[in-house]
VOFI-88086 format. One record per atom (N, C-alpha, C): z, y, x; residue in three letters. Coordinates in steps of 0.1 Angstrom, whole numbers, plus 5000, padded with zeros to 4 digits. Each point is the difference from the previous one (the first is absolute). Example, Ala and Ser with C-alpha at 12.3 -4.5 7.8 and 13.67 -1.06 7.14 Angstrom:
VOFI-88086
507849435132ALA500050124991ALA500050125009ALA499350114996SER500050115009SER500850114992SER
END
This chain:
VOFI-88086
226860242806MET498849884998MET498550075013MET499850204994ASP499349955012ASP499950075012ASP501349995002ASP500850075011ASP499549875013ASP500649864997THR499949885002THR498349945002THR499450074991GLU498349935002GLU499750085007GLU500750175010GLU499450055010GLU500749995009GLU500649964999HIS500549915011HIS500249885014HIS499149944987LEU499149825001LEU498550055006LEU499450094998MET498550075000MET500450065015MET500950075009ASN500750055010ASN500049925007ASN500649894996GLU500649875012GLU498449895000GLU499350014992GLU499049945005GLU499250065013GLU499550164990GLU499650095013GLU500449955012GLU501450075001SER500449995013SER499849825006SER500249934994ASP499449885009ASP499249995003ASP499249984988GLY498050005010GLY500150125011GLY500350115001CYS500150065011CYS500749985013CYS501449974998ASP500849915013ASP499649915006ASP498749954989LYS499549835011LYS499450015008LYS499849935008PRO498750065008PRO499249904997PRO498350115008SER499249954993SER499349945013SER499349835003SER499949985014SER498450004998SER499450064988SER498150014997SER499850104991SER499250055005PRO499650134985PRO499449924993PRO499549805012TYR499449934977TYR500849914997TYR501650025002ASN500949924993ASN500349964983ASN499850084997SER499249974985SER499449974994SER498650045007PRO498949884995PRO500049885009PRO500749965003PHE499849895010PHE501249964990PHE501050024997ARG500749904987ARG498449944985ARG499550145000SER500349934985SER498349905004SER499550045011THR499249844999THR500549955008THR501449945004ARG500849914997ARG499949864986ARG500650134990LEU500949954988LEU498449944993LEU498950075003HIS498649994988HIS499149835011HIS500949995012ILE499549845002ILE500549924998ILE502050044995GLN500449914996GLN499849944985GLN499350114994ARG499849974986ARG498549915002ARG499050025008SER498849935002SER499949895000SER501349945005ASN500949865007ASN499749894989ASN501350104994VAL500349994990VAL499249964986VAL499449994997CYS498550054993CYS498749885001CYS499850015014SER499549895007SER500449824998SER501250005006ARG501549854994ARG499749964989ARG500450104986ALA499749994983ALA498749965003ALA498650065000TYR498749935000TYR500049885006TYR500249945006PHE499949935010PHE500849914999PHE501149984985VAL500049935000VAL500049944983VAL499350094989VAL499450044986VAL498649915008VAL499849995010VAL498549925002VAL500349894998VAL500649975012MET500649865002MET500549914990MET500550074984VAL500649924988VAL498750004993VAL499250065002PHE499050014990PHE498749865007PHE500050025018PHE499249875004PHE501049885001PHE500950004996HIS501049844994HIS499749974988HIS500150084994VAL499850004984VAL498449954997VAL499350035011TYR498549984995TYR499749865005TYR501249965012ILE499549815010ILE501149984990ILE501150034990LEU500249904992LEU499249934989LEU499250164996ASN499049984984ASN498849905005ASN499449995013VAL499049915002VAL500449845006VAL501049975005ILE500649915004ILE499749964977ILE501050015000ALA500749994980ALA498449974997ALA499250114999LEU498349884997LEU499049905003LEU500450035012LEU499549875007LEU500749834997LEU501550055000LEU500549884995LEU499849944984LEU499750144995TYR499649964990TYR498949984990TYR498350005012VAL498849914998VAL500449935001VAL500949965014HIS499549855006HIS500949914989HIS501250024996TYR500749864984TYR499150074992TYR498950055000ASN499949994984ASN498249985004ASN499749905008ASN499149965001ASN499749935008ASN500849945002GLY500349865011GLY499549894994GLY500549865007PRO499549884997PRO499249954990PRO501450004989GLY499649944989GLY498950114984GLY500150125009ASP498850094993ASP498549975003ASP499549924994LEU498949925004LEU499349974995LEU500349994980VAL499350004994VAL500550114982VAL498750035003SER499850184986SER500649924987SER501150084992GLY500049974989GLY501849915004GLY500649914986ASP501449925005ASP499649935005ASP500550055010GLY500249845012GLY501349934997GLY499649865003ALA501349924997ALA500950035014ALA501650044993PRO500950025013PRO500749925005PRO500450015011ALA500849905003ALA500849964997ALA501049825007ALA500949954994ALA501450115010ALA500750044986SER501450035008SER500849875010SER500150025009VAL501649965010VAL500550044996VAL501449915004SER501350055005SER500349855001SER501150055011GLU500949885004GLU501650014990GLU500350034994GLY501149984993GLY499649964983GLY499149945004GLY499350044983GLY500050144986GLY500150115010GLY500050064988GLY498350055000GLY499949984990THR498149995001THR499550104985THR499350065001LEU500050104984LEU497649904999LEU500349894993PRO499449934995PRO498650084994PRO498950044994HIS499350025004HIS498649894983HIS499350004997PRO499449904994PRO498150045008PRO500049854997ASP498150005001ASP499050044999ASP499950095008PRO498750075003PRO499249974990PRO499250054985ALA499649994990ALA497950025010ALA499249915002PRO498749935006PRO499650164995PRO498950035014ARG499450144995ARG498649995008ARG499150084999GLU499049955007GLU499950055012GLU499349935006LEU500250025013LEU499150135008LEU500550135005HIS499250035012HIS500650065006HIS499749975013VAL499750045017VAL500050095006VAL501250075004GLU499550135004GLU499550015014GLU499550125009ASP499550055011ASP500649935011ASP500349865005TYR500749985014TYR500050105013TYR498950084997SER500250115010SER501850055008SER500550014992GLN501549975001GLN501049935006GLN500850065011SER500449895012SER500849894982SER500349865005PHE501449984996PHE500049805009PHE501149934996SER500549885004SER500549914995SER499849885001LEU500949934997LEU501849944999LEU500350064989PRO501849975001PRO500449855002PRO501149935008ARG500749914997ARG501149994995ARG500049884995ILE501450005001ILE501049935004ILE501250045005GLU501049955008GLU501249925002GLU499149895009GLY500449864991GLY502250025011GLY499750095011ILE502350045000ILE500049865013ILE500349884989ARG500049835005ARG500049925000ARG499849864999VAL500349904989VAL500449984996VAL500449974980GLY501249994992GLY500550184997GLY499850105004TYR499850094997TYR499250034985TYR501249984990VAL499450104985VAL500050094992VAL498850074999GLN499550124990GLN500249994991GLN500250174990GLN499549934988GLN498950074994GLN499049974994VAL498750104993VAL499750034989VAL499350074993SER500350044982SER498150005001SER500049904992LEU499049974994LEU498950004993LEU501050014987VAL499749944985VAL501150054995VAL500150084990PRO500950074991PRO501249924997PRO501150065004ASP501449984992ASP500849885013ASP499350015012ARG500349855004ARG499649975023ARG500350005003THR500750005016THR499449885009THR499549975005HIS498949865007HIS501550035016HIS500249885001GLU500349995018GLU498349965006GLU500950025009MET499049965011MET500350025014MET499449825001LYS501350005011LYS499050005012LYS500450025015THR499249965012THR500349825009THR498649974998LEU499849865001LEU499649975018LEU499850055001SER498950025019SER500150165006SER499850045007LEU499850095012LEU499350005006LEU499449865003LYS498649965008LYS499549914987LYS499250084993PRO499050074993PRO501350114997PRO500050104989LEU500750074997LEU499849874981LEU500649924998LEU499849954985LEU501650054993LEU499250014984PHE501150064994PHE500149864987PHE501250034998GLU499849914983GLU500650044991GLU499250004989ILE501050084986ILE499949904985ILE500649884997PRO500150004991PRO500250084982PRO499049934999GLY500350024987GLY498550084996GLY499150055006PHE499550085001PHE498949954989PHE499949914997LEU499050034984LEU500749884989LEU500350034993SER500449984989SER499049854999SER501349904995GLU499149864995GLU498950094987GLU500350034993GLU498450044989GLU499250035008GLU499950105013GLU499150025006GLU499549955010GLU500649885006CYS499049895004CYS500149914988CYS500150004994ARG499449934987ARG498450034997ARG500350194996VAL498250065002VAL499349955011VAL500950045009VAL498349985015VAL499949834999VAL500849955002VAL499649844996VAL498649984991VAL500350054989GLN499549964985GLN498150075008GLN500350094999LEU498850205007LEU498949845010LEU501249965009ALA499149955013ALA499449894992ALA499849884995GLN499949904990GLN498850074992GLN500150044989LEU498650114994LEU499050055011LEU501050025011LYS498450035012LYS499749875004LYS500449935007GLY499449895002GLY500450005015GLY500449925005LEU500549895014LEU499249975007LEU499950045011MET498949945009MET500449895016MET500149934993GLU499849925017GLU500050055011GLU500950045008SER500550045008SER500049915016SER499249904998GLN500449945010GLN499549965018GLN500449985011THR500149995006THR499949915013THR499849854998PRO500549905002PRO500249965018PRO500949925000ALA501050015015ALA499049885003ALA499850005010PRO499549935012PRO500349854999PRO499649904998SER501149814999SER500449995008SER501049925002GLN500749995015GLN498949945006GLN500550005013GLY498749985011GLY498950055005GLY499750144984GLN498950075007GLN500450095004GLN499050075007GLU500050125005GLU500050114996GLU500650134993GLU499350075001GLU499550085005GLU499050054990SER498450105009SER499350034995SER499150155001ASN499450084990ASN498850005005ASN499449865005GLN498949944998GLN499650034990GLN498250115000PRO499050064985PRO499849884997PRO499649964987LEU498849944989LEU499449945011LEU498950095002LEU498849915013LEU500549975016LEU499749955003SER500250015015SER499350085013SER500450045006PHE499450065012PHE500550005008PHE499349935016SER500449975012SER499850185006SER501450065009THR499850135007THR499150065009THR499449915004ASP498050105001ASP499050004985ASP500649994990GLU499150024985GLU501350125000GLU500949984992ILE501350135001ILE499950155008ILE499349945012PHE499750135007PHE498650075001PHE499449914994SER498250055001SER500150074983SER500949974994LEU500250054986LEU500550095001LEU500850065008LEU501250155005LEU498650115005LEU499449905011ASP499150075004ASP499050024991ASP500650124995LEU498450104993LEU499050065004LEU499550055015ASN499050025004ASN499549925007ASN500949825010GLN499349945006GLN499650035012GLN501050105006ASP500250015010ASP500649945012ASP500749884995GLY500749965010GLY501750044998GLY500150084996LEU501350055007LEU500850034982LEU500950005001LEU501050064984LEU501350154996LEU498950094997GLN500550105003GLN501350004989GLN500750104995LYS501450014991LYS499350034986LYS498750105000GLN499150004991GLN499449944990GLN499749875009GLU499149934991GLU501149895000GLU501950005001ILE501149914992ILE500350094991ILE500150114998VAL500050124988VAL499249954990VAL498950065007SER498849964990SER500049874991SER500649855003HIS500049894997HIS501150014989HIS500750035006SER501850044992SER499850044985SER498850095000ARG500050074990ARG498949944987ARG499349905000SER499149925003SER500949914982SER499950064990ARG500049894991ARG500449905004ARG498149884999ASP500049884999ASP500549905012ASP500450125009GLY500849965019GLY501249904992GLY499449844993THR501049935001THR500949895012THR498749995013TRP500349905004TRP500950065015TRP500850135001LEU501050015004LEU501450094987LEU501349905007SER500450114995SER500950155011SER500950104989PRO499950125012PRO500849915008PRO500949934999ASP500949975011ASP499949965007ASP498149865002ASN499150005012ASN499350175009ASN499750114984LEU499150105006LEU501650085012LEU501050004990ARG501150035009ARG500050025014ARG500249854999GLN499549955018GLN499550065012GLN498649954988ILE498850005012ILE500050205002ILE500250084993LEU500250105001LEU501250045008LEU501350005004THR501149985011THR499149965014THR499249864999GLY500149995013GLY498550065008GLY499050114988LEU498850065005LEU501050085001LEU501750104998GLU499750095006GLU501050015011GLU501049895002ALA500149955014ALA498750015014ALA498849944994CYS499550055006CYS499450115016CYS499850005009PRO500350125003PRO498750144999PRO498949924996THR498650034998THR499750024981THR500949954997GLY500350024990GLY498649924988GLY499549875003ILE499049954999ILE500649885004ILE499549884990LEU500149885004LEU498749945000LEU499949855012THR499349935000THR500249825003THR498750014993LEU499749864994LEU501249915003LEU500750015011GLU500949915009GLU501550074997GLU499450145003ASP501750064988ASP500249964986ASP499250014998PHE500249954983PHE500649885001PHE499049905006ARG500949844998ARG501150035003ARG500450055004ARG501449995008ARG501250064987ARG499650165000VAL501050024991VAL499349904983VAL499249934994TYR500249974987TYR500549895006TYR499949935006ASP500849845002ASP501150074998ASP500650105006VAL501550054998VAL500750004991VAL498450054993SER500250064982SER500549854988SER499549855006GLN499349954995GLN501449845000GLN501750095013ARG500349875000ARG501450034995ARG500549874992PRO501250074993PRO501150045001PRO500550134995GLY501049995004GLY499750185010GLY498650034993HIS499550175006HIS499050024995HIS499649964980GLN499450034990GLN500350194998GLN501350005003ARG500350194990ARG500050045017ARG499949935010SER499650175007SER501450025002SER501049915005GLY501150015002GLY500850024991GLY499849984986LYS501149994991LYS500449914995LYS500449924990LEU500349934995LEU499549855000LEU500149945004ARG499149845005ARG499650004984ARG500349934991SER499749944984SER499650114992SER499149974996GLN499050104991GLN500649974984GLN500450164995PHE501249974987PHE499549914992PHE500649934997LYS499549864989LYS501150044985LYS500050034992HIS499650044985HIS500049804984HIS500750004998ARG499649984988ARG500750024983ARG499350054992GLY500650034986GLY499050024997GLY500550124987LYS498150074991LYS501450144998LYS498250085002HIS500950144993HIS499350034993HIS500050174996THR499150064998THR499850185000THR500250114992TRP499550135006TRP500650064988TRP500950064998LEU500050114992LEU500450154996LEU498450035000TYR500050214994TYR501150024995TYR500950165006GLN501050054996GLN499750104993GLN498850085004GLY499250135001GLY500550054981GLY499450084994LEU500050064986LEU499049874990LEU500350044988GLY499949824992GLY500349855008GLY501250025012SER500849844996SER500750064995SER501049824998HIS500949994994HIS501350145008HIS500649984988HIS501650125004HIS500949965006HIS500049865008VAL500949925008VAL499649995008VAL497850005003LEU500150065009LEU500350125016LEU499450094983GLN500450095006GLN501050105007GLN501149944989THR501750005002THR500749975013THR499049865006LEU500249935010LEU499750115010LEU498450004999ARG499150075012ARG501150205003ARG500650054989ASN500650145001ASN501249945003ASN500949885005ARG501649925000ARG499949985018ARG498649985005VAL499450015011VAL500450115010VAL499250094991ILE500050125007ILE501650044999ILE500450024991SER501650085000SER500949985015SER499549784999LEU500849915011LEU499650065014LEU498749985000THR499350005015THR500650215001THR499950094998ARG499950104997ARG498950095005ARG498749894998LEU498750035006LEU499050144993LEU499650035005PRO499450084994PRO498949914987PRO500250094986SER499449914985SER498649975007SER499150095006ALA497849925003ALA500649945011ALA501149975012LEU499649845004LEU500249924996LEU501049984992VAL500449854991VAL498350004985VAL499950104995GLU499450004991GLU498349995003GLU499950015017LEU498649975001LEU500049905009LEU501049935001SER500049885008SER499549794990SER500249945006GLU499749864997GLU500649954993GLU499350004980PRO500849884990PRO500949934998PRO500649954997LEU501449954998LEU499449855003LEU500249945010GLN500249884997GLN500849905000GLN499749954990VAL501049844989VAL499649875006VAL500549925006ILE499849885011ILE501149894986ILE499249924997ARG501049864995ARG500149885009ARG501249945004TYR500049875012TYR500649924994TYR499249885002GLU500849884989GLU500049925013GLU500649894989HIS501249845013HIS498550015011HIS501050035012GLY498949975010GLY499550165009GLY500050084996ASP498750144999ASP500550075009ASP500050075010PHE500550055011PHE499350125011PHE499950125002SER499950055011SER500150015013SER499749945006HIS500250045020HIS500250145006HIS501450015006ALA500450115010ALA498650074999ALA500050134998HIS499250105000HIS500250095005HIS498650144994HIS500750185011HIS499450034984HIS500150054989ASP499450124990ASP499150135007ASP500350045014SER499550124999SER499049935016SER499350065008SER499349975012SER500450145008SER500249965017PRO499850075006PRO499050115003PRO500250075001SER499150185000SER499249985015SER498649875003LEU499350015011LEU498350154990LEU499850005017SER498750105004SER499049914992SER500249884997GLU498749914990GLU499950034992GLU500650024990THR500849984988THR499950124994THR500249954979THR500150164997THR500649924989THR500650064994CYS500449934983CYS499850034993CYS499649934986ALA499449914988ALA499850104993ALA501450075000HIS500550064983HIS499250145008HIS499250085016THR499650054997THR498950035012THR499549874990ARG498350055003ARG499250044995ARG500450084989LEU499550124993LEU499550105012LEU501150025010ALA500550095001ALA498450025015ALA499349874999GLY499150035012GLY499449965016GLY501049875000ASN501050015016ASN498249905003ASN499150015003THR499449945008THR500149905009THR500450075012SER500749925011SER500449895004SER501149974984ALA500849905005ALA499449805001ALA501249955009LEU498849874999LEU500849934983LEU500750034996THR500449894992THR501150094990THR500149994983GLU500650044992GLU501549915000GLU501650084999VAL501149915002VAL500350084993VAL500949924988SER501550064988SER501050095007SER500050075005CYS500950155003CYS501150034988CYS501249935001ARG500850044989ARG501650015003ARG499950164996TYR501550035008TYR501549934995TYR499750024990VAL501149934989VAL500149854996VAL500849934996THR499949904990THR501550024992THR499049934988VAL501350014988VAL499249844997VAL501649944998SER499549894988SER501249914996SER499249974984PHE501350014990PHE499849794997PHE500649964998TYR500349914993TYR500349934989TYR499250014991LEU499749984987LEU500849854992LEU500149925012SER501249894991SER500549955012SER500849854995SER500449995012SER500249845002SER499649965013ALA499449915002ALA501249894999ALA499549904995GLU502049885000GLU499849905011GLU499550055007GLU500149975020GLU498550015003GLU500750065013GLY499050015011GLY499750134998GLY498550115009GLY499450104991GLY500550105006GLY501050005011GLU501050105010GLU498550085003GLU500150084999THR499350115017THR500750055011THR499649965007THR500750015012THR499250095012THR500950005010PHE499750085011PHE500149935010PHE499349985005PRO500449875014PRO500450135011PRO499950135007VAL500550045009VAL500950124997VAL500250024989ALA501350094987ALA500550055016ALA500250135004ASP501850085007ASP499749805014ASP498750025009ASN500649945008ASN499850155004ASN501049925015ARG499950105015ARG498750045006ARG499049875002THR498450115001THR499549894997THR498750034993TYR498749955000TYR499049965009TYR499749864997GLU499349955015GLU499449934987GLU498749985004GLU499949854988GLU499349865010GLU500350045020GLN500249834995GLN500949964996GLN501750074990ALA501349934998ALA499949994988ALA498349954986LEU500049964999LEU499449864996LEU499949995015VAL500349864997VAL500849915006VAL500849954996GLN501149955008GLN500449874995GLN499749905018ASP500449894991ASP498149914996ASP498650014999GLY499450024998GLY499750054988GLY501050024991VAL499850074980VAL499650105006VAL499150064991ASP500350134993ASP499850054995ASP501350185003LEU500450034984LEU499650044991LEU498850015005THR499350074986THR498649894993THR501049925004ASP499849864985ASP500949994996ASP499950074985THR501250014992THR500349864996THR499149944997GLN499849874996GLN500849835009GLN500250135014GLU501049865007GLU501250085004GLU500150085004THR501050065003THR500450194992THR499649934989CYS501350124990CYS501350055003CYS500549855006GLY501250034996GLY500350025013GLY500050045010ARG500250065011ARG500050155006ARG499150054991GLY499650215000GLY501350014998GLY501050165006ASN500450065002ASN500550024987ASN499450004989LEU500250144988LEU499549884993LEU501049974986ARG499049934991ARG500150074982ARG499650034991ILE500250044992ILE499949914988ILE500849954991LYS499749924988LYS499350094993LYS499050014991PRO499450014987PRO501050084989PRO499850104997THR500950024984THR499750044991THR499749994989THR499750134986THR499850095004THR499750135003GLY500050135001GLY500150085010GLY500549905005THR500150005017THR499050105009THR500150155002ALA499149985009ALA500450035015ALA498750035009LEU500349985019LEU498950125003LEU500550105006LEU499550165007LEU499749905016LEU499250065007TRP500249925017TRP498750134996TRP500250085020TYR498450075006TYR499449855007TYR498350074997ASN499749885012ASN499650085013ASN500450135005HIS499250135007HIS501850095007HIS500150055008LEU500850045004LEU499850135001LEU501050095003SER499550144997SER498950025009SER499850135009ASP499450055009ASP500850115008ASP501150054994GLY500150155009GLY500550084997GLY498849974984ARG498850184997ARG500549964982ARG500349894995GLY500450084985GLY498749864993GLY499449955015TRP499049894993TRP499749894998TRP499649885000MET499949874999MET499649945017MET500449925010GLY499950015015GLY499649825000GLY500749955009GLU499049925001GLU500849824995GLU499349874998LEU500449994989LEU501449915004LEU500950024992ASP500949895002ASP500249875004ASP500049985010GLU499449825000GLU501449934995GLU501550024994TYR500449974996TYR500349974983TYR499250005001SER499450014985SER499449874990SER499949965008LEU499549775006LEU500250014988LEU500049964979HIS500249895002HIS499349904983HIS500349915000GLY499749954989GLY500549884989GLY499449924991ASP500649974990ASP500349834997ASP501550015005CYS499749825000CYS499549904986CYS500049905006PRO499449884986PRO501549994992PRO498450054986VAL501249934992VAL500249914996VAL501549964998ARG500449814995ARG500349994989ARG500450094996ARG499949954979ARG499250144999ARG500149984981GLY499550104992GLY498450115004GLY500150125000VAL499350085001VAL500650115006VAL498950125010LYS500850095001LYS498750114994LYS499750105001TRP500150084992TRP500250195006TRP499250085009MET500850065007MET498650165000MET500450124998ALA498750035001ALA500150175017ALA499049995007ASN500050135011ASN498850115003ASN501250104999SER499350154998SER499750035013SER499550055005TRP499750045011TRP499550105001TRP500350145012VAL500150145002VAL498750045008VAL498749954998ASN498850115016ASN500750045000ASN499850045012VAL500450185016VAL498549895012VAL499850115000ASP498950005013ASP500550075011ASP500049895011PRO501450115013PRO499150105007PRO498649964997ASP499750205002ASP500050114989ASP500550145003HIS500150014993HIS498750104993HIS499750075009GLN498750044995GLN499149914986GLN500449855007MET498949914988MET500450034992MET501549964991GLN500849974991GLN499650174988GLN500450155008ALA499950094997ALA498550014991ALA498849985010ARG498249914993ARG500549974987ARG499949915001TYR499849904993TYR501350054985TYR501250055004GLN499950054987GLN499250064991GLN499750105014ARG499350094989ARG498149984994ARG499249905006LEU499649984995LEU500149894988LEU501649954999VAL499949904988VAL500350124989VAL500850105004ALA500250094991ALA498350054993ALA499550125013GLN498449984991GLN499349914987GLN499949855010ARG499449994991ARG500849924989ARG501050044994HIS501649994995HIS499650094987HIS499750175003ARG499450104996ARG498549964991ARG498949995011ALA498849974996ALA499849904992ALA501049905000LYS499749884983LYS501050144988LYS500650035001SER501250024988SER498350124995SER499950055007ALA498850114994ALA499549954994ALA499049915005MET499049944991MET500749914987MET500849935005GLU500349974990GLU500450004986GLU500850185005GLU499850084987GLU498950094996GLU499050005006HIS499050124996HIS498949814996HIS500250005001TYR499049814994TYR500249934984TYR501449955005GLN500449934993GLN501650005004GLN501349934987PRO501050075002PRO500449785008PRO501450045004LEU499949815000LEU500549974991LEU499649884993SER500349914992SER501449935007SER500149934987HIS501749904998HIS499849855013HIS498650045000SER500049845000SER499450045017SER499350045004ASP499950075012ASP501350045012ASP501250024989LEU500750065005LEU501249825001LEU499549904997HIS500649934999HIS499249855010HIS499250005005GLN498549925006GLN501249925007GLN500650085011ASP501049945005ASP501250035002ASP501149864999LEU501350034996LEU500950025011LEU
END
């Protein structure tokens, strides 16, 4: 064994001696080359480890952003237990949830970004299932895409309808009658006191320099006792002033502009020719804390149906209840108003927009409820629903105005017969493409046909939204501050009594 090992060692030595050496630095060269190869391997391994950790870090950042986004979305605008949105499915597989319990209003700071969700109509006749009350689903049918209009049968039970009607009767109904002009009498916006055109110009010319400026018109519009000019007249005058290259109106210019605004067919600055006419009785029912539980349940059901932030619904107008008797009606009109530079939303006037020409209603969504079924007549009509185009000139056909529901109700594109408990939901505005309220949807023009026999009870729930996102946010913060201040004072000085809570129905 020892001889063999010695022989092998001798062979290695002889092999090493026999190999020619090309350079005296041959051995160091091989060592350096081996060291470089090992260094490359280490560098590659280190690079792979760094890249793995980098990708893991990026994935964690993305996951965190998604988590924050979906946990601070449009629905998280009210702290506490908010009302959950309605569950929707196409095949009816829904999980019902109970009506949210009444809770104290608490509005968050609206500095965070939020949007207004919209229900998809898909197509006319499409039916989707919504869960609004425990152990039951409702069918929501698309009636129109222009405007986006839905019908929900059985939204209210007969007992709930009866309670709302009784509460309205207890509260007391007021006449809401705007008499239509008699036959052969032209519709007019003339004031109670008759003024000449020159006198109107002189009254508007505050500094009496013989020239009418925009600020003078705006100043007059903010005067609460200025009953001798309607908002439509003011808007027409302002439009004429802005059309002048000099930005001012002389007496001669004013005569021309004012005379045009007084002609029939031009009294609404290019809008509908006829003024809104309505005949019936109505009242308003408060739906906040201290109101009847049916009214609070109805409001929470509207929140679930519309999927809008709770604060927007809770701070909107009270519930309007209307009674239509024999012959009562309402001409076709828009519930909301177009967004103009000279107007401000009535519900956000607390935010202090002092440069507005006049206050208008800003109603993003209308939810109407039929509280009874009229024996004959009383349909809700949408004269131009799903028309290919909208032109105001087309509203007058063969000398007949389609907005006059007394005469042309049967010619409307869409008519809905009142059925007890059925609700209608439609959007009065389009989307602005950024998740907020856009332009007025002209196709939302609607009215109520005259009741031919029986009585029709119905209610309207409007969701007020200002087209100016910042103005709406400022209004929400202001209301929240006042609510917190009022609550603090009541807790410090005097607890709210039972009679105070029920001062409004």
